[in-house]
VEXDREN-2710 file (C-alpha; in Angstrom, 1 decimal):
% VEXDREN-2710
k/r/px/py/pz
1/MET/9.0/2.7/19.8
2/THR/8.7/1.2/16.6
3/THR/5.9/1.1/14.2
4/GLU/5.1/-1.9/12.6
5/TYR/2.8/-2.0/9.6
6/ILE/0.5/-4.8/8.3
7/LEU/-1.1/-4.4/4.7
8/TYR/-4.2/-6.5/4.5
9/GLY/-6.2/-7.1/1.1
10/CYS/-9.1/-8.5/-0.2
11/LYS/-9.5/-10.0/-3.4
12/LYS/-11.9/-9.4/-6.3
13/ASN/-15.6/-10.8/-5.7
14/GLN/-14.7/-11.7/-2.1
15/PRO/-16.3/-10.5/0.8
16/ASP/-14.6/-8.5/3.2
17/TYR/-14.1/-11.4/5.9
18/MET/-11.9/-13.0/3.6
19/GLU/-9.2/-10.2/3.7
20/GLU/-5.5/-11.8/3.7
21/ILE/-2.7/-10.7/5.5
22/ILE/-0.5/-9.4/2.3
23/CYS/3.0/-8.3/3.8
24/THR/4.0/-6.6/7.4
25/SER/7.2/-4.4/7.5
26/TYR/8.5/-1.2/9.6
27/ASN/8.8/0.5/6.5
28/THR/6.4/2.4/4.6
29/LEU/7.7/2.2/2.0
30/ASP/7.8/-2.0/1.5
31/ILE/3.9/-1.3/2.1
32/LYS/3.5/0.5/-0.6
33/LYS/5.3/-1.8/-3.3
34/ALA/3.6/-4.7/-1.8
35/LYS/0.0/-3.2/-2.6
36/LYS/1.1/-1.8/-5.9
37/PHE/2.2/-5.7/-6.4
38/ALA/-0.8/-7.3/-5.1
39/LYS/-3.1/-5.0/-6.9
40/THR/-1.3/-5.5/-10.3
41/TYR/-0.3/-9.1/-10.2
42/ARG/-2.4/-10.8/-7.4
43/GLN/-6.0/-9.4/-8.4
44/PHE/-6.6/-7.9/-5.1
45/VAL/-9.0/-4.9/-4.8
46/LYS/-9.3/-3.7/-1.3
47/PHE/-6.4/-2.5/0.9
48/ARG/-6.1/-1.4/4.8
49/VAL/-3.2/-0.9/6.9
50/ALA/-3.1/-1.8/10.5
51/THR/-0.6/0.4/12.6
52/PHE/1.2/-0.5/16.3
53/LYS/3.9/0.9/18.4
54/MET/6.0/-1.9/19.5
55/GLY/5.6/-2.8/23.0
56/ASP/2.1/-1.5/23.5
57/MET/-0.7/-3.9/23.6
58/PRO/-2.7/-4.1/20.4
59/ASN/-6.7/-3.3/20.7
60/PHE/-7.9/-4.8/17.6
61/ASN/-11.4/-2.8/18.1
62/ASP/-9.8/0.4/18.2
63/ARG/-10.8/2.5/14.8
64/LYS/-7.7/4.7/15.3
65/LEU/-5.9/1.2/14.7
66/ILE/-7.0/1.0/11.3
67/ASN/-6.1/3.5/8.0
68/LEU/-8.3/3.2/5.5
END
């Protein structure tokens, strides 16, 4: 099974519910690069990465899917 990573971010002075999807990838290196770019050039200050394996039904209420 392939694991997909989704990087979410929140810009400076915005509440947590205003987070945006910054990047989706199957490679953690892409997520790290996107996080660095978003922090440096797009003024994002808060990040989280959600993961799930392809073929599984995502449960968005499961705290194990969210890596802070």
